[in-house]
C-alpha positions in Angstrom: 114.4 157.3 -34.2 112.1 154.7 -35.6 111.7 151.8 -33.2 111.7 149.2 -36.1 115.0 150.8 -37.6 116.5 150.7 -33.9 115.7 147.1 -33.7 117.3 146.2 -37.0 120.4 148.1 -35.9 120.5 146.1 -32.6 120.1 142.9 -34.5 123.2 143.7 -36.5 121.4 144.5 -39.8 124.2 145.8 -42.0 122.0 147.7 -44.3 120.6 149.5 -41.3 124.0 150.4 -40.0 125.2 151.6 -43.4 122.0 153.8 -43.4 123.1 155.1 -39.9 126.7 155.9 -41.1 125.3 157.7 -44.1 123.0 159.8 -42.0 125.6 160.7 -39.3 129.0 160.5 -40.9 129.3 164.2 -41.6 128.2 165.1 -38.0 130.6 162.6 -36.5 133.5 163.8 -38.7 132.7 167.5 -38.1 132.8 166.8 -34.3 136.1 164.9 -34.5 137.7 167.7 -36.6 136.4 170.3 -34.0 138.7 168.6 -31.6 141.5 167.3 -33.6 142.0 170.1 -36.1 143.5 167.8 -38.6 141.5 166.1 -41.4 143.2 162.7 -41.4 143.2 162.5 -37.6 139.5 163.3 -37.7 138.8 160.6 -40.4 140.5 158.0 -38.3 138.7 159.0 -35.2 135.4 159.0 -37.0 136.0 155.6 -38.4 136.7 154.5 -34.7 133.5 156.1 -33.6 131.5 153.9 -36.0 133.4 150.8 -35.1 132.7 151.5 -31.5 129.0 152.2 -32.3 128.7 149.0 -34.2 130.1 146.9 -31.4 127.9 148.5 -28.9 124.5 148.9 -30.6 123.0 145.9 -28.9 123.5 148.0 -25.5 122.1 151.3 -26.9 119.1 151.8 -24.8 117.5 154.8 -26.6 117.6 156.8 -23.4 119.0 159.6 -25.5 118.8 160.4 -29.1 121.3 158.3 -31.3 122.8 161.6 -32.4 123.6 162.3 -28.7 125.2 158.9 -28.3 127.3 159.4 -31.4 128.4 162.8 -30.1 129.4 161.1 -26.8 131.5 158.6 -28.7 133.0 161.1 -31.1 134.1 163.3 -28.2 135.6 160.4 -26.4 137.4 159.0 -29.4 138.6 162.6 -30.3 139.9 163.1 -26.8 141.6 159.7 -26.7 143.4 160.5 -30.1 144.7 163.9 -28.5 146.0 162.1 -25.4 147.7 159.4 -27.7 149.3 162.3 -29.8 150.4 164.1 -26.6 152.2 161.0 -25.3 153.7 160.3 -28.6 155.0 163.9 -28.8 156.4 163.5 -25.3 158.2 160.3 -26.4 159.4 161.7 -29.6 161.0 164.8 -28.0 160.3 168.5 -28.8 158.8 169.3 -32.1 160.9 170.6 -34.8 161.2 174.3 -35.2 160.2 174.0 -38.8 157.2 171.9 -38.3 153.9 173.6 -39.5 151.0 174.1 -37.1 148.5 171.4 -37.5 145.7 173.5 -35.8 145.9 176.1 -38.6 144.7 173.7 -41.4 143.9 176.0 -44.4 140.3 176.3 -45.6 139.9 177.4 -49.2 138.6 180.7 -49.6 136.5 182.2 -52.3 138.8 183.8 -55.1 137.0 187.1 -54.7 138.1 187.5 -51.0 141.0 189.7 -50.1 144.0 187.6 -49.4 145.1 189.8 -46.5 141.8 189.3 -44.8 141.9 185.5 -45.4 145.3 185.5 -43.7 143.8 187.5 -40.8 140.9 185.2 -40.4 143.1 182.1 -40.4 145.3 183.6 -37.8 142.3 184.5 -35.7 141.0 180.9 -36.0 144.5 179.5 -35.0 144.5 181.7 -31.9 141.0 180.8 -30.9 141.6 177.1 -31.3 144.8 177.4 -29.3 142.9 179.2 -26.5 140.1 176.5 -26.6 142.9 173.8 -26.5 144.2 175.4 -23.2 140.8 174.9 -21.4 140.3 172.0 -18.9 138.8 169.1 -20.8 135.2 169.3 -19.7 135.1 173.0 -20.4 136.6 172.4 -23.9 134.0 169.8 -24.7 131.1 172.0 -23.4 132.3 175.1 -25.4 133.0 173.2 -28.5 129.7 171.4 -28.6 127.9 174.7 -27.7 129.5 177.2 -29.9 130.6 175.0 -32.9 128.1 172.2 -33.0 125.1 174.3 -31.8 124.0 171.8 -29.2 121.8 173.0 -26.4 122.8 172.6 -22.7 120.5 169.7 -22.2 122.0 167.9 -25.1 125.5 168.7 -24.0 124.5 167.4 -20.5 123.4 164.1 -22.2 126.8 163.8 -24.0 128.8 164.6 -20.8 126.3 162.8 -18.4 126.0 166.1 -16.4 123.0 168.2 -15.2 122.0 171.2 -17.3 123.1 173.4 -14.3 126.6 171.8 -14.5 126.7 172.5 -18.2 125.8 176.1 -17.7 128.7 176.5 -15.2 131.1 174.7 -17.4 130.2 177.1 -20.4 130.4 180.2 -18.2 133.9 179.1 -16.8 135.1 178.2 -20.4 134.0 181.7 -21.7 135.7 183.4 -18.7 138.9 181.5 -19.2 138.8 182.2 -22.9 138.4 185.9 -22.3 141.3 185.9 -19.9 143.7 183.8 -22.3 142.8 185.9 -25.3 143.3 189.1 -23.3 146.7 187.9 -22.2 147.6 186.8 -25.6 146.7 190.1 -27.4 148.2 192.2 -24.5 151.6 190.4 -25.1 151.0 190.9 -28.9 150.6 194.7 -28.5 153.5 194.8 -26.0 155.8 192.9 -28.5 154.7 195.2 -31.3 152.9 192.4 -33.1 
């Protein structure tokens, strides 16, 4: 990042901050959505990310890329939202049997696609996100940033403040746990005739 631009950000220059938001808003929203799987929740979390970034720009030391810093804030804010939602669900009681699955938010498909195929893809996506949600937090973060966001292990290490070796280990364990979870899920489906 341009040192002059960074100084303007640190000084609280609103035009510079607007430029930062414009440049990174899609990235931040995408990261939040990967964790939250709900558009409105992701938009709320993304707004929180930029509020947090604005408040802490003076302390940004540029030891990592600003995108890595924003990934870290987006991940933290998303996980905070998940925790709040979990506490709210426990306080509200069990979910209604008629409630739709939030994680399976529909993605519009091209009209030329086979509707059966679209439903199968949506179901596979729902199952995969359920499997990812079952992972321990650090594994979930590492696999999400690696597989969905395309970050390298060094960048993930910067986000999580871990060594590259630790990130390698997290991703390996996440993949192993996902394979086991998916194997058990599909074995149950076959056993139950689904």
